[in-house]
C-alpha positions as CSV (number, residue, x, y, z in Angstrom):
1,X,-0.1,-0.2,-0.1
2,X,1.5,3.3,-1.2
3,X,1.3,6.2,0.6
4,X,-1.0,8.3,-1.2
5,X,-3.7,10.7,0.2
6,X,-5.9,12.5,-1.8
7,X,-6.6,16.3,-0.9
8,X,-9.5,17.6,-0.4
9,X,-11.3,14.4,1.8
10,X,-8.9,15.2,4.6
11,X,-10.7,18.8,4.6
12,X,-14.3,17.4,4.4
13,X,-13.5,14.8,7.3
14,X,-12.0,17.2,9.4
15,X,-15.5,19.5,9.1
16,X,-17.4,16.2,10.3
17,X,-15.0,16.4,13.3
18,X,-16.0,20.2,14.0
19,X,-19.8,19.1,13.7
20,X,-19.7,16.1,15.6
21,X,-18.0,17.5,18.6
22,X,-17.1,20.2,20.6
23,X,-20.4,22.2,19.3
24,X,-21.4,22.9,22.7
25,X,-18.9,25.0,24.0
26,X,-19.9,28.1,24.2
27,X,-18.3,31.1,22.6
28,X,-16.5,33.9,25.1
29,X,-17.2,37.0,22.6
30,X,-19.3,38.5,25.5
31,X,-16.3,38.6,27.8
32,X,-16.0,42.1,29.8
33,X,-12.9,43.7,28.7
34,X,-11.7,43.1,32.8
35,X,-12.1,39.5,31.8
36,X,-9.9,40.1,28.6
37,X,-7.4,42.3,30.4
38,X,-6.9,39.4,32.9
39,X,-6.6,36.6,30.2
40,X,-3.9,38.6,28.4
41,X,-2.2,38.9,31.4
42,X,-2.6,35.1,32.4
43,X,-1.4,34.1,28.7
44,X,1.8,37.2,28.8
45,X,2.8,35.0,32.3
46,X,2.8,31.6,30.9
47,X,3.7,32.3,27.4
48,X,8.0,32.4,27.1
49,X,9.2,35.8,26.1
50,X,9.2,35.8,22.2
51,X,12.1,38.0,22.5
52,X,14.2,35.4,23.6
53,X,13.4,33.4,20.7
54,X,15.1,36.4,18.4
55,X,17.8,34.3,17.4
56,X,19.9,33.4,14.1
57,X,20.7,29.8,13.5
58,X,22.3,28.8,10.4
59,X,22.6,32.0,9.1
60,X,18.2,32.2,9.5
61,X,15.8,33.8,11.7
62,X,14.2,32.8,14.4
63,X,10.8,33.4,16.2
64,X,8.3,33.0,18.1
65,X,4.7,32.7,16.7
66,X,1.5,33.0,18.8
67,X,-2.1,31.5,17.7
68,X,-4.9,31.9,19.5
69,X,-8.5,30.0,19.0
70,X,-11.6,32.3,19.7
71,X,-12.7,29.8,22.5
72,X,-9.6,30.3,24.7
73,X,-7.2,27.8,23.2
74,X,-3.7,30.1,22.8
75,X,-0.5,28.1,20.9
76,X,3.1,29.0,21.2
77,X,5.0,27.6,18.0
78,X,8.9,28.5,16.9
79,X,10.0,27.6,13.4
80,X,13.1,26.2,14.9
81,X,12.4,23.0,14.4
82,X,8.9,23.3,14.0
83,X,8.4,23.3,17.5
84,X,5.4,23.5,19.4
85,X,6.7,25.4,22.7
86,X,3.4,26.3,24.4
87,X,-0.3,25.3,24.6
88,X,-2.5,26.7,26.6
89,X,-6.1,25.1,27.4
90,X,-9.1,26.0,29.8
91,X,-9.3,24.1,32.6
92,X,-12.3,22.7,34.3
93,X,-12.0,26.1,36.6
94,X,-11.5,28.3,33.2
95,X,-7.9,28.7,34.1
96,X,-5.6,28.8,31.6
97,X,-3.0,25.4,31.8
98,X,-0.1,25.1,29.4
99,X,0.1,21.2,28.6
100,X,3.1,21.0,26.7
101,X,6.9,21.0,27.8
102,X,9.3,23.0,26.7
103,X,11.7,25.5,26.8
104,X,11.6,29.3,27.0
105,X,14.8,29.5,24.3
106,X,16.4,27.8,21.2
107,X,19.1,27.3,23.6
108,X,17.1,25.3,25.6
109,X,16.0,22.9,22.8
110,X,19.6,23.0,21.7
111,X,20.9,21.8,24.5
112,X,18.1,18.8,24.8
113,X,18.3,18.4,21.2
114,X,18.3,14.4,21.7
115,X,14.6,14.8,23.3
116,X,13.4,16.3,20.3
117,X,10.5,18.4,22.4
118,X,7.5,19.9,20.4
119,X,9.6,19.0,17.4
120,X,8.6,18.2,13.4
121,X,10.2,15.0,12.7
122,X,11.2,13.7,9.8
123,X,12.2,12.8,7.0
124,X,11.3,9.7,8.8
125,X,9.4,9.6,12.2
126,X,10.8,6.9,14.5
127,X,13.7,4.2,14.0
128,X,14.8,2.6,10.9
129,X,17.0,-0.3,11.7
130,X,20.7,-0.7,11.1
131,X,20.7,2.6,9.4
132,X,19.7,1.4,6.3
133,X,16.9,0.6,3.5
134,X,16.2,-0.3,0.4
135,X,14.6,1.4,-2.6
136,X,13.9,0.0,-6.0
137,X,16.9,-2.2,-5.3
138,X,19.2,0.4,-4.4
139,X,20.7,0.3,-0.6
140,X,20.2,3.8,1.2
141,X,22.5,4.3,4.2
142,X,21.4,6.6,6.6
143,X,23.7,8.4,10.0
144,X,22.8,6.2,13.1
145,X,22.0,8.4,16.2
146,X,20.3,5.8,18.3
147,X,22.9,2.9,18.9
148,X,22.5,0.8,15.6
149,X,19.7,2.3,14.2
150,X,18.5,5.7,13.0
151,X,16.3,7.9,14.7
152,X,13.6,10.5,13.9
153,X,15.9,11.5,10.5
154,X,19.0,11.0,12.0
155,X,22.4,13.5,13.0
156,X,20.5,16.3,11.6
157,X,17.1,16.0,11.4
158,X,13.8,18.3,11.0
159,X,14.0,19.2,14.7
160,X,17.4,21.2,13.9
161,X,16.3,22.8,10.8
162,X,15.1,26.6,10.7
163,X,11.9,26.3,8.8
164,X,10.1,29.3,6.4
165,X,7.2,30.8,8.2
166,X,4.1,32.4,7.1
167,X,1.6,33.5,9.7
168,X,-1.7,33.3,8.0
169,X,-4.0,35.2,10.4
170,X,-3.9,34.9,14.1
171,X,-4.8,31.4,14.2
172,X,-2.9,29.8,11.4
173,X,1.1,29.2,10.8
174,X,2.3,27.8,7.7
175,X,6.0,26.2,7.8
176,X,7.9,25.3,4.6
177,X,11.5,23.5,4.6
178,X,12.7,21.9,1.5
179,X,15.0,18.7,2.0
180,X,17.4,18.3,-0.5
181,X,18.4,15.3,-2.6
182,X,20.4,12.7,0.0
183,X,20.3,14.9,2.9
184,X,20.8,12.7,5.7
185,X,20.8,9.7,3.4
186,X,17.5,9.8,1.9
187,X,17.2,10.0,-1.7
188,X,14.8,12.7,-3.5
189,X,14.1,16.2,-3.0
190,X,11.6,16.6,-0.4
191,X,9.1,19.7,-0.4
192,X,7.7,20.2,2.8
193,X,4.7,22.2,4.1
194,X,3.3,21.7,7.9
195,X,0.2,24.1,8.6
196,X,-0.6,24.5,12.9
197,X,-4.2,25.7,13.1
198,X,-5.5,27.0,16.4
199,X,-9.3,26.0,16.2
200,X,-12.5,27.8,17.8
201,X,-13.1,24.1,19.3
202,X,-10.2,23.9,21.6
203,X,-8.4,22.0,19.0
204,X,-4.7,22.2,17.8
205,X,-4.8,21.0,14.0
206,X,-1.3,19.5,12.7
207,X,-1.7,19.1,8.7
208,X,1.0,18.0,6.8
209,X,2.2,17.6,3.6
210,X,5.2,17.0,0.9
211,X,6.3,16.1,-2.7
212,X,9.7,14.7,-4.2
213,X,11.1,14.5,-7.3
214,X,12.5,11.1,-6.8
215,X,11.3,7.8,-4.8
216,X,11.8,8.1,-0.9
217,X,10.3,7.4,2.0
218,X,8.4,9.5,4.5
219,X,6.8,9.4,7.8
220,X,6.4,13.0,9.3
221,X,4.9,13.3,12.6
222,X,5.2,16.1,16.2
223,X,6.8,14.7,18.9
224,X,5.1,17.0,21.9
225,X,5.3,16.4,25.5
226,X,2.2,16.2,27.3
227,X,1.2,16.6,30.6
228,X,-2.3,17.5,31.1
229,X,-1.6,19.1,35.0
230,X,0.7,21.5,33.4
231,X,4.1,21.5,31.6
232,X,6.4,19.2,33.7
233,X,4.3,19.5,36.5
234,X,4.2,16.6,38.6
235,X,4.5,12.7,36.7
236,X,2.2,11.5,34.1
237,X,1.7,8.2,36.0
238,X,-1.9,8.9,37.1
239,X,-3.0,10.3,33.7
240,X,-5.8,7.8,32.3
241,X,-5.1,7.2,29.0
242,X,-7.6,4.7,26.4
243,X,-5.9,3.9,23.1
244,X,-7.9,2.0,20.8
245,X,-6.2,-0.5,19.4
246,X,-6.0,-4.0,19.6
247,X,-2.4,-4.8,18.5
248,X,1.0,-3.4,18.8
249,X,4.0,-3.9,17.3
250,X,6.9,-5.6,20.0
251,X,10.0,-4.9,19.6
252,X,13.6,-5.9,19.9
253,X,16.1,-4.7,22.9
254,X,17.2,-2.2,20.5
255,X,13.8,-0.7,20.2
256,X,13.2,-2.5,16.4
257,X,10.0,-3.9,15.6
258,X,10.3,-7.6,15.2
259,X,7.7,-7.8,12.6
260,X,5.4,-9.4,14.3
261,X,1.7,-7.6,15.1
262,X,0.6,-9.0,18.3
263,X,-2.6,-8.5,20.4
264,X,-2.4,-6.2,23.6
265,X,-4.7,-8.3,25.5
266,X,-3.5,-9.9,28.7
267,X,-0.9,-7.8,28.3
268,X,0.6,-4.4,30.2
269,X,-0.5,-2.6,26.6
270,X,-4.0,-2.9,26.9
271,X,-5.6,0.4,26.8
272,X,-8.6,-0.5,25.1
273,X,-10.4,0.6,28.2
274,X,-9.5,3.9,30.3
275,X,-6.5,2.7,32.7
276,X,-3.7,5.0,34.8
277,X,-0.6,5.1,32.6
278,X,1.3,3.7,35.8
279,X,-1.0,1.3,36.7
280,X,0.9,-1.4,34.9
281,X,4.0,0.2,34.4
282,X,6.4,-1.4,36.5
283,X,5.0,-5.3,35.8
284,X,7.9,-7.8,35.0
285,X,7.3,-8.1,31.1
286,X,9.8,-8.3,28.4
287,X,8.8,-5.7,26.3
288,X,8.3,-3.1,28.7
289,X,12.3,-4.1,29.9
290,X,13.2,-3.3,26.3
291,X,11.6,0.3,26.3
292,X,12.3,1.2,29.9
293,X,8.1,1.4,30.2
294,X,6.1,2.4,27.4
295,X,7.9,3.0,23.7
296,X,6.0,1.3,21.6
297,X,3.9,1.6,18.2
298,X,0.4,0.8,18.4
299,X,-1.8,-0.6,15.3
300,X,-4.8,1.5,15.7
301,X,-7.8,-0.2,14.9
302,X,-10.0,0.7,11.7
303,X,-10.8,4.5,12.0
304,X,-11.6,7.7,10.2
305,X,-10.8,11.4,11.1
306,X,-13.8,11.7,13.2
307,X,-12.9,9.1,15.5
308,X,-11.0,9.7,18.1
309,X,-8.3,7.0,18.6
310,X,-6.7,8.3,22.2
311,X,-8.4,9.9,25.1
312,X,-6.5,10.8,28.1
313,X,-7.7,12.5,31.4
314,X,-5.6,14.5,33.4
315,X,-6.0,13.7,37.2
316,X,-5.6,17.2,38.5
317,X,-7.1,19.5,36.3
318,X,-10.0,17.1,34.7
319,X,-8.5,18.1,31.1
320,X,-9.4,15.9,28.1
321,X,-7.3,15.6,25.3
322,X,-8.7,13.6,22.4
323,X,-6.3,12.3,19.6
324,X,-7.8,12.5,16.2
325,X,-6.0,11.1,12.5
326,X,-5.7,9.7,9.5
327,X,-2.4,8.0,10.4
328,X,-2.5,4.3,11.0
329,X,-0.2,3.8,14.4
330,X,0.7,6.0,17.4
331,X,4.0,5.5,19.1
332,X,2.9,6.1,23.4
333,X,5.9,6.9,24.9
334,X,6.3,7.5,28.6
335,X,9.1,9.7,29.2
336,X,11.6,7.1,30.4
337,X,14.8,8.6,29.6
338,X,13.4,12.5,31.2
339,X,16.3,12.9,33.5
340,X,15.9,15.8,35.2
341,X,19.1,17.8,33.5
342,X,17.5,20.2,32.1
343,X,15.7,23.7,33.3
344,X,12.5,23.9,31.3
345,X,9.6,27.2,30.9
346,X,8.6,28.4,34.3
347,X,11.6,27.0,36.3
348,X,10.5,23.3,36.3
349,X,13.0,20.5,35.7
350,X,12.7,17.8,33.0
351,X,12.0,14.8,35.8
352,X,11.5,11.6,35.2
353,X,8.4,10.5,33.4
354,X,6.8,14.1,33.7
355,X,5.6,14.2,30.2
356,X,4.2,11.7,27.6
357,X,4.4,11.6,23.6
358,X,1.6,10.3,21.3
359,X,3.6,10.6,17.9
360,X,0.7,9.8,15.1
361,X,2.7,8.0,12.4
362,X,3.0,4.9,10.1
363,X,5.0,2.2,11.6
364,X,8.8,2.1,12.4
365,X,11.2,0.1,10.5
366,X,8.4,0.3,7.4
367,X,11.1,0.4,4.9
368,X,12.6,-3.0,5.9
369,X,9.1,-4.4,6.6
370,X,7.2,-5.2,3.8
371,X,4.2,-6.4,5.9
372,X,3.7,-3.1,7.4
373,X,1.2,-0.1,6.1
374,X,4.2,1.5,3.2
375,X,6.3,5.0,3.4
376,X,6.9,4.7,0.2
377,X,6.6,8.3,-1.9
378,X,6.6,8.7,-5.6
379,X,7.2,11.6,-7.9
380,X,4.0,13.2,-8.8
381,X,2.1,12.1,-5.6
382,X,1.3,14.2,-2.0
383,X,1.6,13.1,1.0
384,X,-0.6,14.3,3.0
385,X,-1.7,13.5,6.7
386,X,-3.7,15.3,9.7
387,X,-3.4,14.9,13.0
388,X,-6.1,17.1,15.8
389,X,-5.5,17.0,19.6
390,X,-9.1,18.3,20.7
391,X,-9.4,19.7,24.4
392,X,-12.4,19.3,26.6
393,X,-13.1,19.8,30.7
394,X,-14.3,16.8,32.2
């Protein structure tokens, strides 16, 4: 199965999402001037200072962009790595909560580069075994930056690039990047466009598009670390998680899929019913040992963009995050390598498991696993993928 997604279908499906969910939320257009002033003051305190992001990296200007929705959500995104820096969401008490772990300057992201906080990931999200794959009979060698494997695009993936940015309006940001032929070992000049949109339904929509002039492989995603109790504000083990997946792809000791697709039933990986993240994370299970916790691809059950594939509830704030996607898989990572080494926004450390990731994707190592959904992209075709993170109050 080639990764060809027709344009227009996603837009129609997205409209259905908006129609079917969130329409009960009331607009805050009637807020008083005092309320508006208080809200602006709160936003100013929670968001990093945009002046801290005015840097030049690799000869290109870095900035911080602010997007606002009509129902309270605010996003801060930098074109350095296309990173989601902050996402402010109103909780059950109508107080804004920053639900994304991150830093208050590009230097913070550079220092913690190997953790990919908030970044756009490419050319290939997740791992490729032994840093190589074959395409049309030719072997391509990639940089090995994760033990014997290539991870998240290699030594200098899309997370380390300064993207060209165009703020389309107060709630949309368009980022573009051209990856040259053989950059990090990948064939073809790949032209990528990612559009972030904050909607009036308290959703963050991420739309990915790419074209190539040679056959190549593509697997784009976002690597946000979420904490619905507030960015890096305590561990995430009591968050309640539900994943609509009957199966997952087990991995070897280097976190490469074995090639098997196995049922989650009867294992610690079963989140078909809502369950605290930490409920079984310490079970005596070989896969948990391999990942040092959860760091696995879930094979999502058949779904459309209208159906949430993941639901997460913050135990302290009551915030509910639902994930919608066109992708067939999602990588659930429980912050197993967070170490407290770095100081993040709000003066908090990136302590152990104070964030989790839900990376919508095709499967890891698909170029070497013909039984997995294909990630091949051909000239004349357009890669299209969409993910939506929608927030509600419990």
